[in-house]
FIFI-984320 format. One record per atom (N, C-alpha, C, O): residue in three letters; z, y, x. Coordinates in steps of 0.02 Angstrom, whole numbers, padded with zeros to 5 digits, always signed. Each point is the difference from the previous one (the first is absolute). Example, Ala and Ser with C-alpha at 12.3 -4.5 7.8 and 13.67 -1.06 7.14 Angstrom:
BEGIN
ALA+00390-00284+00660 ALA+00000+00059-00045 ALA+00000+00060+00045 ALA+00033-00001+00052 SER-00069+00054-00070 SER+00003+00059+00042 SER+00037+00055-00039 SER+00008+00055+00025 
//
This chain:
BEGIN
UNK-00849-00514-00610 UNK-00037-00016+00040 UNK-00072+00050-00004 UNK-00004+00044+00043 UNK-00044-00050-00086 UNK-00054+00020-00013 UNK+00007+00055+00008 UNK-00045+00024+00035 UNK+00093+00023-00057 UNK+00014+00064-00008 UNK+00031+00035+00061 UNK+00000+00061+00004 UNK+00025-00097+00038 UNK+00019+00007+00059 UNK+00061+00040+00003 UNK+00010+00041+00045 UNK+00046-00058-00110 UNK+00051+00017+00009 UNK+00064-00035+00055 UNK+00009-00060+00011 UNK+00027+00116+00019 UNK+00046-00030+00032 UNK+00079-00005-00042 UNK+00019+00039-00043 UNK+00014-00090+00066 UNK+00055-00002-00043 UNK+00073-00003+00044 UNK+00006-00051+00034 UNK+00038+00088-00033 UNK+00057+00018+00037 UNK+00080-00024-00035 UNK+00036+00019-00047 UNK-00033-00068+00095 UNK+00067-00025-00066 UNK+00061+00005+00039 UNK+00006-00017+00059 UNK+00046+00047-00103 UNK+00053+00055+00042 UNK+00053-00067+00008 UNK-00012-00057-00020 UNK+00068+00077+00050 UNK+00043-00033+00041 UNK+00077-00001-00064 UNK-00004+00043-00044 UNK+00042-00070+00043 UNK+00050+00000-00040 UNK+00063-00022+00057 UNK-00003-00002+00061 UNK+00074-00018-00118 UNK+00043-00022+00027 UNK-00005-00061+00037 UNK-00046-00041-00007 UNK+00100+00033+00051 UNK-00017-00066+00063 UNK+00026-00067-00035 UNK-00010-00055+00025 UNK+00046+00064-00089 UNK-00007-00065-00027 UNK-00048-00045-00027 UNK+00001-00061+00000 UNK-00063+00119-00033 UNK-00039-00037-00020 UNK-00084+00013+00046 UNK-00056-00017-00018 UNK+00077+00053+00080 UNK-00066+00025+00011 UNK-00029-00064+00029 UNK-00060-00009-00007 UNK+00092-00029+00032 UNK-00052-00083+00017 UNK-00034-00027-00037 UNK-00037-00045+00019 UNK+00039+00068-00095 UNK-00039-00030-00049 UNK-00053+00048+00015 UNK-00051-00021+00027 UNK+00060+00101-00045 UNK-00055+00036+00004 UNK-00044-00037+00064 UNK-00057-00015-00016 UNK+00071+00005+00065 UNK-00017+00013+00057 UNK-00048-00065-00001 UNK-00059+00004+00017 UNK+00096-00076-00043 UNK-00039-00052-00012 UNK-00086+00007-00041 UNK-00056-00024+00008 UNK+00088+00067-00053 UNK-00062+00000-00051 UNK-00056+00050+00031 UNK-00061-00007-00009 UNK+00104+00081+00061 UNK-00072+00041+00023 UNK-00029-00053+00054 UNK-00059+00007+00017 UNK+00092-00052+00008 UNK-00056-00035+00053 UNK-00038-00030-00031 UNK-00059+00008+00014 UNK+00079-00059-00074 UNK-00053-00032-00051 UNK-00053+00034+00001 UNK-00046-00027+00029 UNK+00035+00080-00052 UNK-00036+00056-00029 UNK-00052+00016+00055 UNK-00060-00008-00006 UNK+00102+00038+00075 UNK-00042+00023+00053 UNK-00040-00060+00034 UNK-00051+00006+00034 UNK+00077-00056-00048 UNK-00050-00075+00019 UNK-00052+00005-00050 UNK-00054+00005+00029 UNK+00048-00003-00095 UNK-00047+00005-00025 UNK-00054+00058-00003 UNK-00061-00011+00003 UNK+00085+00061-00007 UNK-00033+00061-00016 UNK-00021+00039+00088 UNK-00052+00031+00013 UNK+00096-00042+00026 UNK-00010+00036+00066 UNK-00031-00039+00051 UNK+00023+00005+00057 UNK-00083-00053-00072 UNK-00027-00024+00042 UNK-00048+00027+00042 UNK-00013-00019+00057 UNK-00014+00065-00087 UNK-00043+00036+00041 UNK+00015+00087+00014 UNK-00033+00029+00043 UNK+00079+00005-00078 UNK+00004+00052-00007 UNK+00092+00019-00021 UNK+00037-00047-00018 UNK-00017+00103+00022 UNK+00070+00016-00020 UNK+00015+00022-00087 UNK+00029+00051-00017 UNK-00054-00103-00028 UNK+00020-00003-00062 UNK+00049+00032-00015 UNK+00007+00058-00017 UNK+00051-00124+00029 UNK+00098+00011+00008 UNK+00017+00020+00037 UNK-00025-00015+00054 UNK+00084+00067-00056 UNK+00041+00006+00041 UNK+00065-00013-00023 UNK+00015-00004-00060 UNK+00032-00003+00115 UNK+00052-00017-00014 UNK+00065+00067+00027 UNK-00024+00051+00024 UNK+00084-00055-00028 UNK+00038+00037+00023 UNK+00073-00020+00036 UNK+00051-00032-00015 UNK-00076+00070+00069 UNK+00077-00032+00054 UNK+00037+00065+00001 UNK-00026+00052+00020 UNK+00100-00060-00047 UNK+00056+00034+00015 UNK+00011+00016+00066 UNK-00011-00049+00035 UNK+00028+00098-00002 UNK-00011+00005+00056 UNK+00101-00002+00022 UNK+00025-00020+00053 UNK+00018+00052-00121 UNK+00086+00008+00027 UNK+00029-00066-00012 UNK+00061-00007+00003 UNK-00104-00049-00017 UNK+00013-00069+00003 UNK+00014-00032+00085 UNK-00047-00007+00040 UNK+00091-00004-00030 UNK-00011-00043+00075 UNK-00043-00058+00017 UNK-00018-00016+00056 UNK+00004-00012-00108 UNK-00045-00049+00010 UNK-00067+00014-00012 UNK-00039-00047+00005 UNK+00016+00108-00021 UNK-00072+00033+00015 UNK-00053-00034+00057 UNK-00048-00037-00009 UNK+00077+00063+00065 UNK-00053-00018+00046 UNK-00022-00069-00001 UNK-00059-00017+00006 UNK+00112-00024-00012 UNK-00017-00074-00003 UNK-00044-00015-00075 UNK-00058-00018+00007 UNK+00074+00022-00049 UNK-00053-00010-00069 UNK-00059+00027+00014 UNK-00053-00029-00013 UNK+00056+00095+00044 UNK-00070+00033+00002 UNK-00036-00053+00057 UNK-00057-00016-00016 UNK+00077-00007+00066 UNK-00030-00054+00052 UNK-00009-00053-00019 UNK-00037-00039+00030 UNK+00079+00019-00100 UNK-00014-00078-00007 UNK-00080+00017-00047 UNK-00054-00028+00010 UNK+00066+00073-00053 UNK-00075+00025-00046 UNK-00064-00017+00051 UNK-00040-00047+00001 UNK+00046+00102+00038 UNK-00044+00012+00045 UNK-00044-00056+00016 UNK-00061-00008-00007 UNK+00132-00051+00046 UNK-00030-00059+00029 UNK-00029-00029-00054 UNK-00061-00006+00003 UNK+00102-00019-00071 UNK-00038-00024-00048 UNK-00071+00018-00010 UNK-00039-00047-00007 UNK+00018+00105+00006 UNK-00060+00021-00016 UNK-00062-00003+00054 UNK-00059-00001-00016 UNK+00080+00001+00069 UNK-00039-00022+00056 UNK-00019-00069-00002 UNK-00058-00021-00003 UNK+00117-00018+00006 UNK-00018-00076-00010 UNK-00033-00023-00053 UNK-00046-00037+00017 UNK+00051+00045-00073 UNK-00020-00017-00061 UNK-00059+00038-00013 UNK-00039-00028-00039 UNK+00019+00093+00065 UNK-00078+00028+00003 UNK-00012+00026-00064 UNK-00037-00020-00044 UNK+00083+00077+00046 UNK+00001+00039-00051 UNK+00041+00083+00014 UNK+00048+00003+00038 UNK-00072+00051-00067 UNK+00001+00070+00019 UNK+00064+00037-00011 UNK+00014+00029-00052 UNK+00034-00032+00119 UNK+00073+00034-00036 UNK-00023+00071-00016 UNK-00045+00033+00025 UNK+00091-00020-00078 UNK+00003+00064-00024 UNK+00077+00032-00019 UNK+00029-00025-00048 UNK+00001+00078+00087 UNK+00066-00001-00038 UNK+00017+00096-00002 UNK-00036+00045+00022 UNK+00076-00043-00043 UNK+00030+00088-00023 UNK+00057-00027+00039 UNK+00017-00059+00005 UNK+00009+00114+00023 UNK+00087-00003+00023 UNK+00012+00041-00020 UNK-00039+00046-00011 UNK+00114-00045-00005 UNK+00051+00044-00039 UNK+00059-00001+00032 UNK+00011-00052+00032 UNK+00043+00106-00031 UNK+00068-00009+00029 UNK+00023-00045-00062 UNK-00009-00061+00005 UNK+00027+00078-00040 UNK+00044-00043-00050 UNK+00024+00049-00050 UNK+00004+00058+00020 UNK+00014-00072-00087 UNK+00048+00022-00046 UNK+00056-00027-00044 UNK+00024+00033-00046 UNK-00002-00096+00062 UNK+00058-00022-00017 UNK+00043-00008+00036 UNK+00035-00050-00006 UNK-00017+00116+00075 UNK+00051-00034+00034 UNK+00070+00007-00022 UNK+00037-00031+00038 UNK-00003+00063-00087 UNK+00057-00011-00033 UNK-00001-00054-00047 UNK+00050-00036+00002 UNK-00085+00026-00036 UNK-00011-00077-00027 UNK+00009-00055+00047 UNK+00047-00038-00009 UNK-00085+00031+00053 UNK-00010-00061+00029 UNK+00085+00001+00053 UNK+00025-00056+00006 UNK+00014+00111+00028 UNK+00042-00007+00037 UNK+00053-00024-00052 UNK+00040-00045+00013 UNK-00041+00078-00077 UNK+00045-00017-00045 UNK-00003-00079-00026 UNK+00047-00038-00012 UNK-00095+00030+00008 UNK-00007-00094-00023 UNK+00013-00025+00066 UNK+00050-00035-00012 UNK-00059+00031+00066 UNK+00008-00024+00070 UNK+00064-00007-00001 UNK+00022-00058+00001 UNK+00013+00102-00003 UNK+00085+00013-00001 UNK+00030-00042-00054 UNK+00033-00046+00022 UNK-00035+00050-00099 UNK+00022-00040-00022 UNK+00002-00076-00004 UNK+00045-00036-00022 UNK-00121+00017+00055 UNK-00006-00073+00022 UNK+00010-00023+00061 UNK-00029-00047+00027 UNK+00093+00098+00008 UNK-00004-00023+00073 UNK-00059-00011+00040 UNK+00009-00043+00043 UNK-00076+00073-00044 UNK-00050-00018+00042 UNK-00009+00047+00056 UNK+00040+00047+00001 UNK-00078-00049+00038 UNK-00014+00069+00063 UNK-00043+00033-00041 UNK-00041-00021-00040 UNK+00058+00079+00056 UNK-00037+00058-00005 UNK-00081-00009+00001 UNK-00016-00013+00058 UNK-00028+00015-00092 UNK-00065-00006+00011 UNK-00033+00071+00015 UNK-00060+00000+00012 UNK+00097+00065-00012 UNK-00027+00069+00016 UNK+00007+00003+00052 UNK+00044-00039+00021 UNK-00077+00082+00030 UNK+00002+00020+00082 UNK+00066+00054-00019 UNK+00009+00038-00047 UNK+00020-00052+00092 UNK+00096+00041+00023 UNK-00023+00087-00005 UNK+00039+00041-00025 UNK-00092-00026+00045 UNK-00004+00062+00010 UNK-00076+00025-00022 UNK-00051-00028+00020 UNK+00052+00092-00069 UNK-00067+00022+00033 UNK-00080-00002+00024 UNK-00057+00003-00021 UNK+00114-00012+00109 UNK-00053+00019+00045 UNK-00025-00082+00010 UNK-00056-00016+00021 UNK+00112-00033-00040 UNK-00044-00056+00003 UNK-00055-00024-00054 UNK-00044-00042+00013 UNK+00052+00070-00064 UNK-00048-00005-00048 UNK-00075+00032+00030 UNK-00051-00033+00010 UNK+00061+00108+00002 UNK-00042+00035+00036 UNK-00036-00043+00069 UNK-00058+00018+00013 UNK+00075-00049+00012 UNK-00017-00041+00083 UNK-00049-00067-00037 UNK-00057-00018+00016 UNK+00105-00012-00073 UNK-00029-00066-00036 UNK-00069+00006-00040 UNK-00040-00046-00009 UNK+00034+00120-00017 UNK-00075+00020-00052 UNK-00027+00010+00060 UNK-00044-00042+00007 UNK+00051+00082+00047 UNK-00034+00003+00059 UNK-00031-00053+00024 UNK-00060+00003+00012 UNK+00098-00063-00001 UNK-00020-00081+00033 UNK-00042-00013-00047 UNK-00057+00008+00021 UNK+00058-00023-00072 UNK-00028-00034-00043 UNK-00064+00066-00017 UNK-00047-00038-00009 UNK+00029+00078+00003 UNK-00046+00027+00011 UNK-00056-00014+00067 UNK-00061-00009-00003 UNK+00103+00010+00058 UNK-00029+00010+00065 UNK-00020-00104-00007 UNK-00055-00010+00026 UNK+00082-00049-00050 UNK-00021-00048+00009 UNK-00059-00008-00053 UNK-00040-00042+00020 UNK+00025+00069-00079 UNK-00051-00003-00028 UNK-00066+00054+00018 UNK-00059-00015-00013 UNK+00076+00068+00040 UNK-00066+00029+00045 UNK-00020-00020+00035 UNK-00061+00004+00011 UNK+00117-00044+00038 UNK-00024-00038+00062 UNK-00011-00083+00006 UNK+00005-00030+00053 UNK-00024-00008-00128 UNK-00009-00060+00014 UNK-00054-00017+00017 UNK-00050+00035-00006 UNK+00050-00085+00028 UNK-00070-00019+00039 UNK-00067+00002-00044 UNK-00049+00011+00036 UNK+00040-00016-00079 UNK-00061-00018-00057 UNK-00010+00049+00002 UNK-00060+00010+00012 UNK+00101+00053-00022 UNK-00023+00084+00017 UNK-00014+00029+00052 UNK-00026+00056+00003 UNK+00044-00096+00052 UNK-00008+00036+00085 UNK-00075-00037+00024 UNK-00039+00015+00046 UNK+00038-00062-00093 UNK-00082-00035+00026 UNK-00056+00012-00047 UNK-00052-00032+00005 UNK+00062+00085-00057 UNK-00038+00020-00050 UNK-00014-00042-00065 UNK-00043+00022-00039 UNK+00080-00089+00024 UNK-00021-00045-00037 UNK+00015+00025-00078 UNK-00020-00025-00052 UNK+00055+00076+00061 UNK+00036+00038-00086 UNK+00010+00053+00016 UNK-00005+00015+00059 UNK+00023+00028-00104 UNK+00045+00077-00003 UNK+00070-00013+00018 UNK+00010-00054+00028 UNK+00036+00089-00038 UNK+00062+00008-00007 UNK+00021-00033-00056 UNK+00036-00049-00002 UNK-00061+00081-00044 UNK+00009-00013-00067 UNK+00082+00029+00000 UNK+00042-00041+00018 UNK-00024+00093-00032 UNK+00077+00016+00014 UNK-00006+00067-00043 UNK-00041+00045+00007 UNK+00095-00052-00056 UNK+00013+00084-00051 UNK+00083+00017+00048 UNK+00047-00039-00004 UNK-00047+00085+00035 UNK+00063+00024+00031 UNK+00018+00065-00061 UNK-00017+00057-00013 UNK+00067-00112-00015 UNK+00037+00040-00053 UNK+00067+00057+00002 UNK+00052-00012-00032 UNK-00059+00069+00070 UNK+00046+00024+00023 UNK-00016+00077+00003 UNK-00053+00029-00008 UNK+00129+00001+00024 UNK+00007+00077-00001 UNK+00038+00011+00054 UNK+00026+00056+00003 UNK-00016-00093+00042 UNK+00025+00011+00059 UNK-00070+00035+00039 UNK-00053-00028-00010 UNK+00053+00090+00054 UNK-00039-00004+00048 UNK-00031-00025+00057 UNK-00058-00016+00013 UNK+00134+00014+00033 UNK-00008-00056+00037 UNK-00052-00061-00003 UNK-00051-00004+00034 UNK+00074-00049-00089 UNK-00038-00040-00005 UNK-00070-00007-00015 UNK-00035-00049+00013 UNK+00016+00113-00048 UNK-00060+00019-00020 UNK-00040+00026+00075 UNK-00056-00014+00020 UNK+00096+00047+00003 UNK-00042+00019+00093 UNK-00001-00044+00043 UNK-00039+00002+00048 UNK+00091-00059-00059 UNK-00011-00069+00041 UNK-00064-00043-00022 UNK-00045-00016+00039 UNK+00047-00001-00111 UNK-00066-00027-00016 UNK-00064+00036+00018 UNK-00045-00039+00014 UNK+00027+00115-00012 UNK-00046+00015+00008 UNK-00010-00007+00080 UNK-00056-00007+00026 UNK+00107+00008+00004 UNK-00011-00004+00095 UNK-00023-00107+00007 UNK-00045-00025+00033 UNK+00083-00003-00066 UNK-00042-00070-00012 UNK-00066-00014-00016 UNK-00036-00044+00023 UNK+00019+00099-00079 UNK-00078-00012-00022 UNK-00054+00032+00053 UNK-00058-00019-00003 UNK+00077+00065+00049 UNK-00023+00030+00046 UNK-00006-00044+00064 UNK-00049+00000+00037 UNK+00121-00049-00024 UNK-00001-00051+00068 UNK-00047-00038-00012 UNK-00039-00011+00047 UNK+00031-00015-00102 UNK-00060-00063-00020 UNK-00054+00030-00005 UNK-00048-00031-00023 UNK+00043+00084+00038 UNK-00094+00008+00000 UNK-00022+00020-00071 UNK-00059+00013-00010 UNK+00107-00010-00041 UNK-00031+00015-00081 UNK-00003+00064-00021 UNK+00023+00044+00036 UNK-00044-00034-00082 UNK-00018+00070-00034 UNK+00021+00003-00070 UNK+00008-00054-00029 UNK+00004+00121-00008 UNK+00044-00006-00061 UNK-00056-00050-00045 UNK+00011-00049-00035 UNK-00066+00079+00049 UNK-00035-00047-00053 UNK+00004-00098+00027 UNK+00012-00038-00047 UNK-00017+00020+00086 UNK-00002-00087+00000 UNK+00054-00027+00026 UNK+00004-00055+00027 UNK+00053+00111-00038 UNK+00061-00059+00040 UNK+00010-00021-00074 UNK-00042-00045+00007 UNK+00052+00041-00043 UNK+00023-00037-00061 UNK+00073+00011-00036 UNK+00025-00035-00043 UNK+00002+00099+00076 UNK+00063+00023-00006 UNK-00021+00067-00038 UNK-00043+00043+00008 UNK+00115-00061-00072 UNK-00001+00040-00040 UNK+00096+00030-00007 UNK+00056-00022+00013 UNK-00082+00073-00038 UNK+00084+00034+00010 UNK+00025+00019-00073 UNK-00039+00004-00048 UNK+00078+00004+00044 UNK+00043+00006-00088 UNK+00042+00038-00002 UNK+00033-00006+00051 UNK-00007+00060-00097 UNK+00056+00043-00010 UNK+00010+00014-00079 UNK-00044+00006-00042 UNK+00113-00003+00034 UNK+00010-00005-00091 UNK-00043+00093-00001 UNK-00015+00022+00055 UNK+00003+00014-00105 UNK-00032+00057-00017 UNK+00068+00041+00009 UNK+00054-00023-00021 UNK-00058+00073+00047 UNK+00055+00070+00010 UNK+00040-00037+00058 UNK+00055+00029+00005 UNK-00059-00076+00035 UNK+00025-00010+00059 UNK-00042-00010+00061 UNK-00052-00033-00002 UNK+00074+00063+00058 UNK-00035-00022+00076 UNK-00071+00033-00031 UNK-00053-00022+00021 UNK+00052+00068-00065 UNK-00074+00035-00020 UNK-00046+00028+00062 UNK-00060+00010-00007 UNK+00091+00000+00060 UNK-00028+00036+00066 UNK-00033-00038+00031 UNK-00053+00019+00025 UNK+00081-00101-00015 UNK+00000-00048+00033 UNK-00077-00028-00049 UNK-00052-00005+00033 UNK+00048-00007-00086 UNK-00054-00006-00037 UNK-00052+00046+00006 UNK-00044-00021+00038 UNK+00034+00071-00059 UNK-00056+00044+00012 UNK-00037-00010+00067 UNK-00058-00017+00007 UNK+00119+00036+00060 UNK-00034-00011+00060 UNK-00031-00052+00024 UNK-00040+00004+00047 UNK+00058-00060-00079 UNK-00011-00069+00004 UNK-00092-00009-00038 UNK-00044-00041+00016 UNK+00042+00085-00057 UNK-00053-00004-00068 UNK-00056+00064+00062 UNK-00060-00011+00002 UNK+00077+00045+00022 UNK-00038+00041+00026 UNK-00030-00016+00071 UNK-00042+00035+00029 UNK+00077-00107+00000 UNK-00012-00012+00062 UNK-00050-00067-00019 UNK-00012-00040+00046 UNK-00010+00030-00096 UNK-00045-00052-00015 UNK+00045-00085-00029 UNK-00030-00053-00010 UNK+00087+00063+00005 UNK+00050-00078-00001 UNK+00004+00019-00081 UNK+00006+00051-00034 UNK-00011-00120+00025 UNK+00009-00018-00079 UNK+00072+00015-00016 UNK+00043-00026+00036 UNK-00024+00068-00089 UNK+00075+00003+00004 UNK+00001+00023-00080 UNK-00045+00035-00023 UNK+00096-00058-00014 UNK+00003-00003-00071 UNK+00070+00036-00013 UNK+00042+00018+00042 UNK-00040-00014-00108 UNK+00064+00036-00031 UNK-00015-00042-00061 UNK-00052-00010-00032 UNK+00138-00019+00023 UNK+00005-00036-00051 UNK+00062+00030-00053 UNK+00053+00030+00009 UNK-00089-00055-00071 UNK+00046+00033-00057 UNK+00028-00062-00042 UNK-00033-00045-00024 UNK+00125+00055+00020 UNK+00025-00044-00050 UNK-00027+00036-00076 UNK-00011+00060-00013 UNK+00005-00112-00024 UNK-00009+00021-00071 UNK+00032-00045-00053 UNK+00006-00061+00001 UNK+00012+00103-00044 UNK+00031-00027-00067 UNK+00051+00033-00034 UNK+00006+00061+00003 UNK+00034-00100-00040 UNK+00059+00030-00037 UNK+00054+00030+00072 UNK-00015-00013+00059 UNK+00069+00049-00076 UNK+00029+00031+00035 UNK+00053-00026+00046 UNK+00014+00007+00060 UNK+00022-00061-00138 UNK+00066-00055+00009 UNK-00064-00050+00061 UNK+00024-00030+00049 UNK-00077+00029-00059 UNK-00018-00056+00054 UNK-00017+00020+00068 UNK+00016-00020+00057 UNK-00049+00061-00078 UNK-00002+00034+00107 UNK+00044+00046+00020 UNK-00028+00032+00045 UNK+00078-00012-00053 UNK+00066+00035+00012 UNK+00023-00059+00065 UNK+00005+00009+00061 UNK+00004-00056-00092 UNK+00036-00049+00058 UNK-00043-00004+00048 UNK+00020-00001+00058 UNK-00089-00001-00072 UNK-00050-00003+00061 UNK+00005+00044+00039 UNK+00001-00015+00060 UNK+00003+00073-00079 UNK-00018+00063+00037 UNK+00078+00000+00037 UNK+00003+00017+00059 UNK+00057-00036-00092 UNK+00044+00007+00048 UNK+00027-00056+00042 UNK+00052+00002+00033 UNK-00102-00060-00040 UNK+00005-00032+00076 UNK-00033+00015+00045 UNK+00012-00022+00056 UNK-00073+00069-00072 UNK-00038+00025+00059 UNK+00036+00063+00045 UNK+00001+00008+00061 UNK+00027+00037-00117 UNK+00057+00035+00021 UNK+00062-00040+00075 UNK+00006+00013+00060 UNK+00026-00059-00102 UNK+00018-00040+00044 UNK-00016-00035+00069 UNK+00035+00007+00049 UNK-00093-00047-00050 UNK-00043-00023+00050 UNK-00044+00051+00049 UNK-00029-00021+00050 UNK+00028+00089-00072 UNK-00017+00074+00044 UNK+00052+00037+00002 UNK-00008+00061-00001 UNK+00084-00093+00005 UNK+00020+00063+00005 UNK+00009+00038+00060 UNK+00034+00052+00000 UNK-00060-00073+00049 UNK-00023+00044+00054 UNK-00052+00049+00004 UNK-00005+00033+00052 UNK-00034-00025-00099 UNK-00046+00022-00011 UNK+00042+00076-00020 UNK-00031+00050+00021 UNK+00086-00038-00052 UNK+00012+00074-00002 UNK+00019+00020+00050 UNK+00021+00057-00010 UNK-00014-00074+00068 UNK+00005+00016+00079 UNK-00077+00043+00016 UNK-00006+00042+00045 UNK-00043-00062-00085 UNK-00065+00031+00013 UNK-00002+00049-00054 UNK-00056+00022-00010 UNK+00112+00007-00037 UNK-00023+00045-00042 UNK-00024+00071+00024 UNK-00044+00036-00024 UNK+00100-00022+00098 UNK-00003+00048+00008 UNK-00062+00020+00039 UNK-00024+00057+00002 UNK-00002-00114+00031 UNK-00070+00004+00046 UNK-00044+00022-00039 UNK-00032+00049+00019 UNK+00017-00079-00092 UNK-00056+00003-00038 UNK-00001+00081-00036 UNK-00050+00028-00020 UNK+00126+00000+00019 UNK+00005+00060-00026 UNK-00030+00066+00064 UNK-00022+00056-00014 UNK+00029-00079+00067 UNK-00012+00030+00037 UNK-00072+00012+00026 UNK-00018+00047+00036 UNK-00019-00098-00060 UNK-00061-00007+00021 UNK-00039+00026-00070 UNK-00061+00009+00006 UNK+00094+00004-00075 UNK-00033+00032-00049 UNK+00014+00072+00016 UNK-00044+00041-00011 UNK+00100-00024+00035 UNK-00001+00071+00006 UNK-00062+00034+00056 UNK-00041+00045-00009 UNK+00055-00091+00071 UNK-00046+00025+00041 UNK-00072+00008-00024 UNK-00035+00047+00019 UNK+00004-00113-00078 UNK-00061+00024-00023 UNK-00007+00059-00070 UNK-00055+00023-00014 UNK+00101-00009-00014 UNK+00005+00059-00049 UNK-00014+00063+00046 UNK-00040+00046-00011 UNK+00090-00056+00073 UNK-00029+00064+00058 UNK-00052+00007+00003 UNK-00024+00056-00005 UNK-00010-00109+00012 UNK-00079+00001+00034 UNK-00040+00023-00052 UNK-00051+00028+00019 UNK+00060-00032-00076 UNK-00041+00009-00060 UNK-00008+00061-00005 UNK-00052+00033+00000 UNK+00135-00006-00006 UNK-00011+00075+00008 UNK-00002+00028+00051 UNK-00007+00060-00015 UNK+00008-00063+00061 UNK-00022+00036+00049 UNK-00071-00033+00047 UNK+00002-00027+00056 UNK-00052+00036-00091 UNK-00057-00046+00050 UNK-00019+00026+00053 UNK-00023-00042+00037 UNK+00023+00103-00013 UNK+00011+00047+00051 UNK+00040-00004+00043 UNK+00004+00045+00042 
//
């Protein structure tokens, strides 16, 4: 607390996520009394993500502490569906990728437009962790509509190093807080993480052609300055 360090607690499988949520809420009650010290994570590929996000925001407002969250799409889709099928339980994952996109944008909108932000009581305290360009554009639109600036919005963006670099660089150039994160460790431990990221961002491959086109244009521009 004295050093001003922020802590972001990641999300995991649904069968023990409630325990993580309970621990995060307890720490937030203690350390988020006046500022966004601890962040929880909302996985928006889960059908119950909007309900859980709304519940946490209500708890923060009623109990008088600062809500702070990172939103992601999710990384355990295949494991979650396999487990639900084996146990004869409903699939917790959204039925289509578009449903997940819609949920992500809805949760983001709910955080950015909550009452405490609208009246200026607190900042958004939101980390938009995504490689999806439309989600980034919508976040910027919501920030503008709220009359906030990149510096005072309390919104940060995060992408994996080597993914959607054009988004990160553009955000940084426009004054937004944009972070690249790097998995570090033994290959056998980091490889499964990267595979989950690839599964989570399977639609990212559709933008590869777009990024290559931008690279060609930039190379041409630099080679033919006149």
